C-alpha positions as CSV (number, residue, x, y, z in Angstrom):
1,M,5.2,-30.9,32.3
2,A,8.2,-29.4,33.9
3,T,7.9,-28.2,37.5
4,T,9.2,-25.0,38.9
5,R,12.2,-27.1,40.3
6,A,13.2,-27.9,36.7
7,A,12.6,-24.5,35.4
8,L,13.7,-22.3,38.3
9,T,16.4,-24.0,40.4
10,D,17.1,-22.9,43.9
11,E,20.8,-22.4,43.0
12,D,20.0,-20.1,40.1
13,I,17.5,-18.1,42.3
14,R,20.1,-17.8,45.1
15,T,22.7,-16.6,42.5
16,L,20.2,-14.1,41.1
17,V,19.5,-12.7,44.6
18,K,22.9,-12.9,46.3
19,G,25.4,-13.1,43.4
20,A,28.5,-11.0,44.2
21,T,28.8,-9.4,40.8
22,P,26.4,-8.1,38.2
23,D,27.9,-10.6,35.7
24,E,27.1,-13.6,37.9
25,R,23.6,-12.3,38.5
26,A,23.2,-11.6,34.7
27,V,24.1,-15.2,33.8
28,A,21.6,-16.6,36.4
29,A,19.0,-14.2,35.1
30,H,19.5,-15.3,31.5
31,K,19.2,-18.9,32.4
32,L,16.1,-18.4,34.5
33,C,14.4,-16.3,31.8
34,R,15.2,-19.0,29.2
35,N,13.6,-21.6,31.4
36,I,10.6,-19.5,32.2
37,D,10.0,-19.0,28.5
38,R,10.7,-22.5,27.5
39,Y,8.7,-24.6,30.0
40,E,4.9,-24.8,30.5
41,L,4.2,-23.6,34.0
42,T,1.2,-24.1,36.3
43,D,-0.7,-21.1,37.5
44,E,1.2,-21.3,40.8
45,E,4.5,-21.6,39.1
46,R,3.7,-18.7,36.8
47,V,3.0,-16.5,39.8
48,Q,6.3,-17.5,41.3
49,A,8.1,-16.9,38.0
50,Q,6.6,-13.4,37.7
51,E,7.8,-12.5,41.2
52,I,11.3,-13.6,40.2
53,L,11.0,-11.3,37.1
54,R,10.2,-8.4,39.4
55,V,13.3,-9.1,41.4
56,M,15.3,-9.0,38.1
57,A,13.7,-5.7,37.0
58,A,14.7,-4.1,40.2
59,D,18.3,-5.3,40.1
60,A,20.9,-2.6,40.2
61,G,22.9,-4.3,37.5
62,E,22.1,-3.2,34.0
63,L,23.2,-6.6,32.6
64,V,20.6,-8.3,34.7
65,R,17.8,-6.1,33.5
66,R,19.0,-6.4,30.0
67,A,19.0,-10.2,30.2
68,L,15.4,-10.0,31.2
69,A,14.4,-7.5,28.4
70,V,16.2,-9.3,25.6
71,T,15.3,-12.9,26.5
72,L,11.6,-12.3,27.2
73,K,10.9,-9.5,24.8
74,N,8.3,-11.7,22.9
75,S,6.9,-13.5,26.0
76,T,3.5,-13.0,27.5
77,I,4.7,-14.1,30.9
78,V,6.3,-10.7,31.7
79,P,4.0,-8.8,34.1
80,R,2.7,-5.6,32.7
81,D,4.2,-3.6,35.5
82,V,7.6,-5.1,34.8
83,A,7.3,-4.2,31.1
84,L,6.3,-0.6,31.9
85,R,9.3,-0.4,34.3
86,L,11.7,-1.7,31.7
87,A,10.2,0.7,29.1
88,K,11.4,3.6,31.2
89,D,14.9,2.1,31.7
90,V,18.0,3.0,29.7
91,E,17.7,2.4,25.9
92,S,19.6,-0.9,25.8
93,I,16.9,-2.3,28.1
94,A,13.8,-0.4,27.0
95,L,14.1,-0.8,23.2
96,P,14.0,-4.6,23.1
97,M,10.8,-4.6,25.1
98,L,9.2,-1.8,23.1
99,S,10.1,-3.4,19.8
100,S,7.9,-6.4,20.2
101,S,6.6,-7.2,23.7
102,P,2.9,-8.2,23.5
103,V,2.1,-7.3,27.1
104,F,1.8,-3.5,26.5
105,T,-1.6,-2.2,25.8
106,D,-2.3,0.2,23.0
107,E,-2.8,2.9,25.6
108,D,0.6,2.1,27.2
109,L,2.4,2.5,23.8
110,A,0.5,5.7,23.0
111,E,1.6,7.2,26.4
112,I,5.2,6.1,25.8
113,V,5.1,7.8,22.4
114,R,3.9,11.0,24.0
115,L,6.5,11.0,26.8
116,G,9.3,8.7,25.8
117,G,11.4,10.6,23.3
118,P,12.4,10.1,19.6
119,V,14.2,6.8,19.9
120,R,11.4,5.0,21.7
121,Q,8.9,6.5,19.2
122,V,10.8,5.1,16.2
123,V,11.0,1.6,17.8
124,I,7.3,1.6,18.5
125,A,6.5,2.8,15.0
126,K,8.3,-0.3,13.6
127,R,6.4,-2.9,15.8
128,P,4.9,-5.9,14.0
129,R,1.5,-4.5,14.6
130,V,0.6,-0.9,15.4
131,S,-3.0,0.1,16.1
132,Q,-4.8,3.3,15.2
133,T,-4.6,4.4,18.9
134,V,-0.8,4.2,18.6
135,T,-0.5,5.7,15.1
136,N,-2.7,8.6,16.2
137,A,-0.2,9.3,19.0
138,I,2.7,9.0,16.6
139,V,1.1,11.5,14.2
140,E,0.4,13.9,17.0
141,Y,3.6,13.7,19.0
142,G,6.1,11.8,16.9
143,V,9.3,13.3,15.5
144,E,9.8,13.2,11.8
145,R,11.8,9.9,11.9
146,A,9.0,8.2,13.9
147,V,6.2,9.3,11.6
148,E,8.2,8.2,8.6
149,A,8.8,4.8,10.2
150,A,5.1,4.3,11.0
151,C,4.0,5.3,7.5
152,A,6.6,2.9,6.0
153,N,5.1,0.1,8.1
154,D,2.2,-1.4,6.3
155,N,1.3,-3.2,9.5
156,A,0.6,0.1,11.1
157,D,-3.1,1.0,10.9
158,F,-3.9,4.6,10.1
159,A,-7.2,6.4,10.2
160,D,-7.8,8.4,7.1
161,R,-7.7,11.6,9.1
162,A,-4.4,10.6,10.7
163,L,-2.8,10.3,7.2
164,A,-4.2,13.6,6.3
165,K,-2.6,15.2,9.4
166,V,0.7,13.6,8.5
167,I,0.7,15.5,5.2
168,E,-0.3,18.7,7.0
169,R,2.5,18.4,9.6
170,F,5.2,17.2,7.2
171,E,4.3,18.7,3.8
172,K,8.0,19.8,3.4
173,S,9.4,16.4,4.3
174,E,10.2,14.4,1.2
175,R,11.0,11.3,3.3
176,V,7.7,11.3,5.2
177,L,5.6,12.1,2.1
178,A,7.4,9.3,0.2
179,A,6.7,6.8,3.0
180,V,3.0,7.7,2.8
181,A,2.9,7.5,-1.0
182,Y,4.4,4.0,-1.0
183,R,1.9,2.5,1.5
184,A,0.1,-0.5,0.1
185,A,-3.3,1.3,0.2
186,L,-4.2,5.0,0.4
187,P,-7.5,6.8,0.7
188,M,-8.3,8.7,-2.5
189,A,-8.3,12.1,-0.6
190,V,-4.8,11.4,0.7
191,T,-3.5,10.4,-2.8
192,E,-4.8,13.7,-4.2
193,K,-3.2,15.8,-1.5
194,L,0.1,14.1,-2.2
195,I,0.1,14.6,-5.9
196,D,1.3,18.2,-5.8
197,L,3.8,17.7,-2.9
198,V,6.0,14.8,-3.9
199,S,8.8,14.3,-6.4
200,E,8.2,13.2,-10.0
201,E,9.3,9.6,-9.2
202,V,7.0,9.3,-6.2
203,R,4.2,11.1,-8.1
204,D,4.4,8.5,-10.9
205,H,4.1,5.8,-8.3
206,L,0.9,7.4,-6.9
207,L,-0.6,7.8,-10.3
208,N,0.2,4.2,-11.3
209,H,-0.9,2.5,-8.1
210,H,-3.6,4.5,-6.5
211,A,-7.0,5.7,-7.7
212,L,-7.8,9.3,-8.3
213,S,-11.1,11.1,-8.4
214,P,-12.5,11.8,-12.0
215,D,-12.0,15.5,-11.4
216,L,-8.3,15.2,-10.6
217,A,-7.7,12.6,-13.4
218,L,-9.2,15.1,-15.8
219,E,-7.1,18.0,-14.5
220,I,-3.9,16.0,-14.8
221,A,-4.7,14.5,-18.2
222,M,-5.3,17.9,-19.7
223,G,-1.8,19.1,-19.0
224,A,1.0,18.4,-21.5
225,K,3.6,17.8,-18.8
226,E,1.3,15.6,-16.8
227,R,0.3,13.5,-19.8
228,A,3.7,12.0,-19.9
229,T,3.0,10.3,-16.6
230,I,-0.7,9.6,-16.7
231,D,-3.4,9.4,-19.3
232,L,-7.1,9.7,-18.5
233,V,-7.6,6.5,-20.4
234,D,-5.4,4.7,-17.9
235,Q,-7.5,6.0,-15.1
236,A,-10.6,4.8,-17.0
237,G,-9.2,1.3,-17.0
238,R,-8.4,1.4,-13.3
239,A,-11.7,3.0,-12.1
240,P,-13.3,0.8,-9.5
241,D,-16.8,2.1,-10.5
242,V,-16.8,2.4,-14.3
243,K,-20.4,3.5,-14.5
244,S,-19.9,6.4,-12.1
245,F,-16.6,7.4,-13.8
246,V,-18.3,7.5,-17.2
247,S,-21.3,9.5,-15.9
248,H,-18.9,12.0,-14.4
249,L,-17.0,12.4,-17.6
250,H,-20.2,12.8,-19.5
251,K,-21.5,15.5,-17.1
252,H,-18.3,17.5,-17.6
253,E,-18.5,17.0,-21.4
254,R,-15.3,15.0,-21.5
255,L,-16.7,11.8,-22.9
256,S,-15.4,12.5,-26.4
257,A,-15.0,10.3,-29.4
258,S,-11.2,10.7,-29.1
259,L,-11.3,9.5,-25.5
260,L,-13.4,6.5,-26.5
261,L,-11.1,5.6,-29.4
262,R,-8.1,5.9,-27.1
263,S,-9.7,3.7,-24.5
264,L,-10.4,1.1,-27.1
265,A,-6.8,1.2,-28.3
266,H,-5.8,0.5,-24.7
267,G,-8.1,-2.5,-24.5
268,H,-10.5,-0.9,-22.0
269,M,-13.6,-2.6,-23.5
270,T,-15.7,-2.2,-20.3
271,F,-15.1,1.5,-20.3
272,F,-16.0,1.7,-24.0
273,E,-19.2,-0.3,-23.4
274,W,-20.3,1.9,-20.6
275,S,-19.4,5.1,-22.5
276,L,-21.6,4.1,-25.5
277,A,-24.4,3.2,-23.1
278,E,-24.1,6.6,-21.4
279,L,-24.0,8.6,-24.7
280,A,-26.8,6.6,-26.3
281,S,-29.0,6.5,-23.1
282,V,-29.3,2.7,-23.5
283,P,-28.9,0.2,-20.7
284,H,-25.5,-1.4,-20.5
285,H,-26.7,-4.9,-21.1
286,R,-28.4,-3.9,-24.4
287,T,-25.3,-1.9,-25.4
288,W,-23.2,-5.0,-24.7
289,L,-25.4,-7.1,-27.0
290,M,-25.3,-4.5,-29.8
291,I,-21.5,-4.3,-29.6
292,H,-20.7,-8.0,-29.2
293,D,-23.7,-10.1,-30.3
294,A,-25.9,-8.2,-32.8
295,G,-24.1,-8.8,-36.1
296,P,-22.3,-6.2,-38.2
297,L,-25.1,-3.6,-37.9
298,G,-25.3,-3.7,-34.1
299,L,-22.2,-1.6,-33.4
300,R,-23.1,0.9,-36.1
301,A,-26.6,1.3,-34.6
302,I,-25.5,2.0,-31.1
303,Y,-22.6,4.1,-32.4
304,E,-24.9,6.4,-34.4
305,R,-27.4,6.6,-31.5
306,A,-24.5,7.8,-29.3
307,G,-23.9,10.7,-31.7
308,L,-20.3,9.9,-32.4
309,P,-18.6,11.2,-35.7
310,A,-19.3,9.0,-38.7
311,R,-15.7,9.5,-40.0
312,L,-14.3,7.7,-37.0
313,F,-16.6,4.6,-37.2
314,P,-14.1,2.5,-39.3
315,A,-11.5,3.0,-36.5
316,F,-14.0,1.9,-33.9
317,R,-15.1,-1.0,-36.1
318,A,-11.5,-2.1,-36.4
319,G,-11.0,-2.0,-32.7
320,V,-14.0,-4.1,-31.8
321,D,-13.2,-6.6,-34.6
322,T,-9.6,-6.9,-33.2
323,F,-11.0,-7.4,-29.7
324,H,-13.2,-10.3,-31.0
325,S,-10.4,-11.9,-33.0
326,M,-7.8,-11.9,-30.3
327,E,-7.0,-15.2,-28.5
328,F,-5.8,-14.8,-25.0
329,D,-3.6,-17.5,-23.4
330,G,-3.5,-15.9,-19.9
331,G,0.2,-15.0,-20.3
332,A,1.9,-11.8,-19.3
333,K,2.1,-10.7,-22.9
334,D,-1.7,-10.8,-23.5
335,R,-2.2,-7.1,-22.9
336,E,0.8,-6.1,-24.9
337,R,-0.2,-8.2,-27.9
338,F,-3.8,-7.0,-27.6
339,Q,-2.8,-3.3,-27.7
340,E,-0.3,-3.7,-30.4
341,R,-2.6,-5.6,-32.7
342,M,-5.4,-3.0,-32.1
343,L,-3.1,-0.2,-32.9
344,Q,-1.8,-1.8,-36.0
345,R,-5.4,-2.4,-37.2
346,F,-6.3,1.2,-36.5
347,L,-3.4,2.6,-38.5
348,T,-4.0,0.4,-41.5
349,Q,-7.6,1.5,-42.0
350,P,-8.3,3.6,-45.1
351,A,-10.6,5.9,-43.2
352,N,-8.8,6.3,-39.9
353,A,-9.0,8.6,-37.0
354,A,-8.2,12.3,-36.9
355,R,-4.5,13.3,-37.2
356,E,-4.1,14.0,-33.5
357,D,-5.5,10.5,-32.7
358,V,-3.2,8.9,-35.3
359,E,-0.2,10.7,-33.6
360,Y,-1.4,9.5,-30.2
361,L,-1.7,5.9,-31.4
362,L,1.7,6.0,-33.0
363,E,3.1,7.3,-29.7
364,K,1.5,4.4,-27.9
365,M,2.9,1.9,-30.4
366,D,6.4,3.4,-29.8
367,R,5.9,3.0,-26.1
368,I,4.8,-0.6,-26.4
369,S,7.8,-1.4,-28.7
370,H,10.2,0.3,-26.3
371,E,8.8,-1.7,-23.3
372,A,9.0,-4.9,-25.3
373,R,12.7,-4.2,-26.2
374,K,13.5,-3.4,-22.6
375,T,11.9,-6.7,-21.5
376,V,14.0,-8.6,-24.0
377,R,17.2,-6.9,-22.9
378,L,16.5,-7.7,-19.3
379,A,15.8,-11.3,-20.1
380,E,19.1,-11.5,-22.1
381,T,21.1,-10.2,-19.2
382,A,19.4,-12.2,-16.6
């Protein structure tokens, strides 16, 4: 283990204290800081090193203080009082420390956010880890750029109420709202507040990556314009609690034959199973057996008990048969092949779905074909 003599030479210390120019003292400070950070020190040596750092932090030369801030910005050896002193220094010295120093407490950082000004707020918002204590302060006191930076930092931890307040404070700021929308995870309530505030592009991202309540999914799915970006069926496939989702739809009289047919066309078999169980008032496990393991009459029996239109049964039969006949290899094309084959089977049945459902299925097939062609073009140009 190195001693203080190896890490902190008398000559360097003398130069630091008595150097004639700031440049000389800065060179000595840089060397001392590197050695302090590099070598393992005893408790006694650590105390001595920290006293030397206090001398550096009080030096009149900006270059000396900057050498300390830049060289030891990631070190735990910097005393907290020194870090706080540097945080109040000019930006060239304060910002390196604020960007990553581990010696600040959350309360320290929150106070600096409150009093330190926009540039310091932004740097703190971008730290490798930002606690709720700090994000609460940023949301309360931060300028727009700081709040945007914090929201764009997925290592910044936000309380649900803090994200809601971000939307309240910056509902007119496209940049802040987009930063919130593109976070890796969002509370459902926040997602729903954002839906009506953001651009179409950001809205599509929200709809495709974050869950919505059944109420809002229904509201959006019922509009012609919104249907271009989201389908209730897609939400059915993404619902974390399918049973509750289905019960909600049934309660609001939205669990229609058309919706079930469309869910089957999308490959959402679990949603289809729970829907039949709900409509037929039969436990899910029994419904599953009647659909998948009760012979040719099982599906018809549960279908009729659910009260679904007899004219649509051939289309449902085709969908279930297609599901059973598919072989999945685990590849990226499984879902695409599955949907396409189901849709083809639907459309070739003699007694098919209603006209609006046929048009819907054709629209879906066109979309699948378009995506497949786009994938091929991208592969060819890669």
